[in-house]
C-alpha positions as CSV (number, residue, x, y, z in Angstrom):
1,M,0.0,0.0,0.0
2,N,1.1,3.6,-0.6
3,E,2.7,5.6,2.1
4,D,-0.3,8.0,2.2
5,F,-2.7,5.3,3.1
6,C,-0.5,4.1,6.0
7,R,-0.1,7.7,7.4
8,N,-3.8,8.3,7.0
9,L,-4.7,5.1,8.8
10,R,-2.3,6.0,11.6
11,L,-3.9,9.5,11.9
12,L,-7.4,7.9,12.2
13,C,-6.1,5.6,14.9
14,S,-4.7,8.5,16.9
15,Y,-8.2,9.6,17.8
16,Y,-8.5,6.4,19.9
17,K,-6.8,5.4,23.1
18,S,-4.6,2.8,21.4
19,I,-4.2,0.5,18.4
20,A,-5.4,-2.3,20.6
21,E,-8.7,-0.5,21.2
22,V,-9.2,0.0,17.4
23,C,-8.5,-3.7,16.7
24,R,-10.9,-4.7,19.5
25,L,-13.7,-2.4,18.2
26,L,-13.1,-3.5,14.6
27,K,-12.6,-7.2,15.6
28,L,-9.5,-7.3,13.5
29,N,-6.3,-9.3,14.1
30,R,-3.7,-7.1,15.6
31,P,-0.6,-8.4,13.7
32,Q,-2.5,-8.1,10.4
33,F,-3.6,-4.5,11.3
34,N,0.1,-3.7,12.1
35,R,1.0,-4.7,8.6
36,Y,-1.5,-2.3,7.2
37,L,0.0,0.5,9.4
38,A,3.5,-0.4,8.2
39,G,2.6,-0.7,4.5
40,R,3.5,-4.4,4.4
41,G,0.0,-5.6,3.6
42,K,-3.0,-4.5,1.6
43,P,-6.6,-4.8,3.1
44,S,-9.0,-6.9,1.1
45,T,-12.0,-5.1,-0.5
46,S,-14.3,-6.1,2.4
47,T,-11.7,-5.1,5.1
48,M,-11.2,-1.7,3.4
49,R,-14.9,-1.2,3.4
50,Q,-15.0,-2.1,7.1
51,L,-12.2,0.3,7.9
52,C,-13.9,3.2,6.0
53,D,-17.3,2.6,7.6
54,F,-15.7,2.4,11.1
55,F,-13.7,5.7,10.7
56,G,-16.5,7.5,8.7
57,V,-14.5,8.1,5.6
58,E,-14.8,7.1,1.9
59,E,-12.3,4.8,0.2
60,H,-11.0,7.5,-2.1
61,E,-10.5,9.8,0.9
62,I,-8.4,7.4,2.9
63,L,-6.1,7.1,-0.2
64,M,-5.7,10.9,-0.5
65,P,-2.3,12.6,-0.1
66,H,-1.7,12.8,3.6
67,D,-1.6,16.6,3.9
68,Q,-4.9,16.9,2.0
69,F,-6.4,14.1,4.2
70,Q,-5.3,15.9,7.4
71,R,-7.2,19.0,6.4
72,L,-10.3,17.0,5.6
73,I,-10.3,15.2,9.0
74,R,-9.9,18.4,10.9
75,V,-13.4,19.5,9.9
76,R,-15.0,16.2,10.5
77,P,-16.5,15.8,14.1
78,K,-17.5,12.2,13.5
79,L,-14.3,10.7,14.7
80,Q,-14.4,12.5,18.1
81,L,-18.0,11.6,18.5
82,Q,-17.5,7.9,17.8
83,Q,-14.6,7.8,20.3
84,S,-16.5,9.6,23.0
85,N,-19.4,7.2,22.7
86,T,-17.4,4.1,23.4
87,P,-18.3,2.6,26.9
88,Q,-15.0,3.8,28.3
89,E,-15.5,7.4,27.1
90,L,-19.0,8.3,28.0
91,P,-19.1,12.1,28.8
92,E,-20.7,11.6,32.3
93,T,-18.1,9.0,33.4
94,P,-15.4,11.5,34.7
95,H,-18.1,13.5,36.5
96,L,-19.5,10.4,38.3
97,Q,-16.0,9.4,39.2
98,S,-15.3,12.9,40.7
99,L,-18.5,12.6,42.8
100,R,-17.4,9.3,44.1
101,Q,-14.1,10.8,45.2
102,Y,-15.9,13.7,47.0
103,S,-18.5,11.4,48.6
104,G,-18.1,8.0,50.3
105,A,-17.4,6.9,53.9
106,P,-19.7,9.5,55.7
107,L,-22.7,7.7,54.1
108,D,-22.1,4.4,55.8
109,K,-24.0,5.5,59.0
110,Y,-27.1,6.2,56.9
111,L,-27.4,2.8,55.3
112,G,-30.6,0.9,56.0
113,Y,-34.4,1.4,55.7
114,Y,-36.5,4.5,56.2
115,F,-40.1,5.6,56.0
116,E,-40.3,8.8,53.9
117,Y,-43.0,11.3,54.6
118,Y,-44.1,14.3,52.6
119,L,-47.3,16.0,51.4
120,S,-48.4,14.3,48.2
121,M,-47.9,16.2,45.0
122,A,-50.5,14.2,43.1
123,C,-53.1,14.1,45.9
124,P,-53.2,17.6,47.6
125,G,-54.2,17.4,51.3
126,K,-52.8,13.9,51.7
127,L,-49.6,12.8,53.4
128,L,-47.6,10.1,51.6
129,R,-45.6,7.5,53.3
130,T,-43.1,5.5,51.2
131,L,-40.3,3.0,51.9
132,I,-36.7,3.9,51.3
133,C,-33.7,1.5,51.2
134,I,-30.2,2.9,51.1
135,E,-27.4,0.4,50.5
136,R,-23.8,0.3,49.4
137,Q,-22.7,-1.6,46.3
138,G,-18.9,-1.4,45.8
139,D,-17.7,2.1,46.1
140,Q,-21.1,3.7,45.4
141,V,-24.2,4.2,47.6
142,Y,-27.6,3.6,45.9
143,Y,-31.2,3.7,47.1
144,Q,-34.7,2.5,46.2
145,R,-37.9,4.2,46.9
146,T,-41.1,2.1,46.8
147,E,-44.5,3.7,46.7
148,R,-47.7,1.7,47.5
149,L,-51.0,3.4,46.6
150,R,-54.5,2.1,46.9
151,E,-57.0,3.4,44.4
152,E,-60.1,5.0,46.0
153,T,-62.4,3.8,43.2
154,D,-61.8,0.0,43.2
155,G,-59.3,-0.5,46.0
156,K,-56.7,-1.7,43.6
157,V,-53.1,-1.4,44.8
158,S,-50.5,0.1,42.5
159,H,-46.7,0.5,43.1
160,G,-44.1,3.0,42.0
161,R,-40.4,2.1,42.1
162,Y,-37.6,4.7,42.0
163,L,-33.9,3.9,41.8
164,G,-31.1,6.4,42.4
165,M,-27.7,7.4,43.7
166,V,-26.7,9.0,47.0
167,H,-23.8,11.4,47.6
168,F,-22.6,13.1,50.7
169,L,-21.0,16.4,49.7
170,T,-19.5,18.6,52.5
171,D,-22.5,18.6,55.0
172,R,-25.5,17.7,52.9
173,I,-26.9,14.4,51.5
174,F,-27.9,14.6,47.8
175,M,-30.2,12.0,46.3
176,S,-31.3,11.7,42.7
177,D,-33.5,9.0,41.2
178,Y,-35.9,8.0,38.4
179,E,-39.2,6.1,38.2
180,T,-38.5,2.7,36.7
181,I,-41.9,1.4,35.8
182,T,-43.2,4.2,33.5
183,G,-39.9,6.1,33.1
184,N,-41.6,9.5,33.1
185,E,-40.3,11.1,36.3
186,M,-37.1,12.0,38.2
187,T,-36.9,13.4,41.7
188,Q,-34.1,15.1,43.7
189,T,-33.9,15.2,47.5
190,I,-31.4,17.1,49.7
191,L,-31.3,16.1,53.4
192,F,-29.6,17.5,56.4
193,P,-27.2,15.0,58.0
194,S,-27.5,13.8,61.6
195,F,-24.8,14.7,64.0
196,R,-26.0,12.1,66.5
197,N,-24.5,8.7,66.8
198,R,-27.9,7.1,66.5
199,I,-29.9,8.0,63.4
200,T,-33.6,8.7,64.1
201,R,-34.9,11.2,61.5
202,L,-33.5,13.2,58.6
203,S,-35.2,16.3,57.2
204,G,-34.9,18.2,53.9
205,L,-36.5,19.1,50.6
206,R,-37.8,17.0,47.8
207,I,-38.5,18.3,44.2
208,G,-40.4,16.4,41.5
209,V,-43.5,16.5,39.4
210,S,-47.1,15.7,40.5
211,G,-48.3,12.3,39.3
212,S,-51.5,13.9,38.2
213,G,-52.2,14.8,34.6
214,E,-50.8,18.4,34.9
215,R,-47.3,17.1,36.0
216,M,-46.7,20.3,37.9
217,P,-43.1,20.8,39.2
218,C,-43.4,20.9,43.0
219,C,-41.2,21.2,46.1
220,A,-42.1,19.7,49.5
221,R,-40.5,19.3,52.9
222,V,-39.6,15.7,53.6
223,I,-38.8,13.6,56.6
224,Y,-36.9,10.3,56.6
225,E,-37.7,8.1,59.7
226,Y,-35.0,5.5,60.3
227,L,-36.3,1.9,60.7
228,G,-33.1,-0.1,60.9
229,P,-30.6,-2.1,58.9
230,Q,-33.0,-5.0,58.5
231,I,-36.8,-5.0,58.5
232,D,-39.8,-7.0,57.5
233,I,-40.3,-5.5,54.1
234,H,-43.8,-6.8,53.5
235,K,-45.1,-5.4,56.8
236,A,-43.4,-2.1,56.1
237,L,-44.9,-1.9,52.6
238,R,-48.4,-2.5,54.1
239,L,-48.0,0.6,56.1
240,C,-47.1,2.7,53.1
241,G,-49.7,4.8,51.2
242,L,-51.7,8.0,51.5
243,Y,-52.9,9.3,54.9
244,D,-54.9,12.1,56.2
245,P,-52.3,14.4,57.8
246,Y,-54.3,14.3,61.1
247,S,-54.7,10.5,61.1
248,P,-53.8,8.9,64.5
249,D,-51.4,6.8,62.5
250,I,-49.2,9.9,61.9
251,D,-47.0,11.2,64.7
252,P,-48.0,14.9,65.3
253,T,-44.4,16.1,65.4
254,L,-43.7,14.4,62.1
255,R,-46.9,16.0,60.6
256,E,-45.8,19.4,61.7
257,A,-42.3,18.9,60.2
258,V,-43.6,18.2,56.7
259,F,-46.2,21.1,56.5
260,N,-45.0,23.4,53.7
261,R,-45.0,26.8,55.5
262,M,-42.9,29.8,54.6
263,G,-41.8,32.4,57.1
264,S,-42.9,36.0,56.5
265,H,-39.2,37.0,55.9
266,D,-38.3,34.1,53.7
267,W,-37.4,34.8,50.1
268,H,-37.1,31.1,49.2
269,F,-38.8,27.9,50.3
270,R,-36.3,26.4,52.8
271,G,-35.6,23.1,54.4
272,L,-35.9,22.9,58.2
273,P,-33.2,20.9,60.1
274,I,-34.5,18.7,63.0
């Protein structure tokens, strides 16, 4: 093969981490590919087509004089896009890794099960109790929120399941999740940490959209009530659902903590530490 093809192929490979990565993605034999790079072998027609399709160039372009090919590649974003979309190069990967470095060990004391309480966004005037499980998997802390709602019309029980990640940054607990059954909602929660040895309750703010047809963005005060590292999940789920705020099943101090009141001098809706 002519020298221009070899230099052009080496240029295309330079957009990737290594020649080994290119061979792995192309599923080509490394020694054979090295012969193409050194000009000691000529790709077959099918292999040439495979190379051109992978790098996003035409066959006549990869055979161009090298200087001309360099100018052509500089104005083509396709190579960078293809590289960034490989599993190792997802744009969010370095940001998630940074969050893991900033977060970590302080979350271990918060692992376990909680009842979550807040005034329902979908059913105004009702208080919603859900079940939260916070657990560590490897070097990351995850959580699951499970909602259990009983329809007033036919008594049918429906469930919502949210999965998310937890981070402890400086002196706040940040939680972000998505609804896994319908895939139409995300929520964010920020909690005050507890400075006691024994976790009892955590307070903060939760933002999301109402489950009603209007899907109105809402913010509500939220309380997490710690249940323990191990619980009877079925019994806990039977206690989840919508309640009248003044129900005898709701602790009065908890009810007062989730009422969404603003002070006369507040410019923003603020969380209330316990």
